[in-house]
C-alpha positions, 0 to 999 in steps of 0.5 A: 505461544502468546509471547511469540505471537507479541514478538512477531507482532512487535517485529512487524510494527517495528518494520512499519515505523522504520519504513513509513512514517506517513503510514504509521501515523494512520495506524497509530490513531486507529483503535487498538482492536485494529492496529496489530493486524494492520501492522502485521500486513504492512510488514509482509507487503514490506518484506516481499517489496524489499526483496524485489526492489533492494536486494540487488547484489543477491539472487532476488528470484531465488530469494523471492521463490523461497519467500513464496514458499515460506509464505504458503507453508505459513499459511497452511501450517499456521506457524512460522520461524519468520517472525513477519510471515508468522504474524501475517499468517495469524491475520490471514487465518484469523480474518479469513483473508481470501488466499487469492489476494495473497497470490495476486500480490505475490504475482505482482511482485514477481513481475517486477523481477521480470519487467522494466515497463507495463503495457496497459493490460499488465499494468492493470494487473500489477496495480490490482496485485501490488495495491488494490488487494492490499487494500482489500486485506486491510478492509477485511480487518476493518469490517471484521465479520461484517460481510455486507459491509466488506462486499459495499466497500471493495470498489472504494478500497481498491480505488484507495489502493490504486490511487496511493500506489500511482501517486507513489509511481509519481513521487518515485519516478526518479528513483524507480528509473535511476536505481531500479530501471523501471517506468510506471507509467502505462505503455511507456517503455523508455525514458524519452517517451516519459512526458507531461502528456502521459503524466497527466493521463495517469493524474486523471486517473488518480483524481477519479480513484480519489473521489470514489475512494472518499465515498468508501471512507465515509462508510468505514467503522468509526475505529478506523475512519480517523486514520484512513482519512488522514492517509487519504489527506496526506496523499492528496496533499502529496498529489497536488504538490506533484500535479504542479510539477512537470515530469522533468522536474520529478526526474530531479527531486522527490516530492515530500511533505513536511512533518509539520504539514503531516501534523497539520493534516492529522489535526484537519482530519480529526476535526472533519471526522470527529467534529464535522462528522464526515459520513 
């Protein structure tokens, strides 16, 4: 089984590196003890998201239902012939990740098969399942068996996941609308209602969540603090660029961070974490 387990993790690692350079950079600087588990979580999340967002020529509802059944089976039996699910179930079982987090995540993914906009209460539920619980799954890995630390950092972890997701929504507002017919501004159900006022309201939420998340980052174990803080700085830079643009400008182009800028952020993060000792 050792070889099979390694191949499963390598598959998730390949998926992570192929789909997200920024996330991959963060994991790259984690201590080795944490890397495989986080790759495995991301691989699972990415696969579910692809079914919902990309496979438009296929019966996505049927595929997602089957994926959910396969996930349940993998978690209960402790093995799967789907390499990504196999890697994920091992992390869930090894770190005793709450099954409720996985159910909430899958519920949110399924919501995207039926909705093209969200009223506020459903939006909050969607954010919890699509982003906050992913942060909590990662936090379980970071804290290992330290339940006291885990409980202390639940709030900041949820805030960080939520902030990242909302920044993604603003960055991808053009593709979400044009390619998937979705709007991720709370209670905004038509293109004509997308405006700078709604954008500003979401930005105020993001700013508050970033502030709360930073308090938690300072308390993370040393082996992951650098990587998480690097991701935090990356998303803050992305957020600042988005905030300086009007909604109509975001509907014309996707905001990006250059590879050079990402490198500078990594150096800045290293200096602040290692030498200035963010605590």
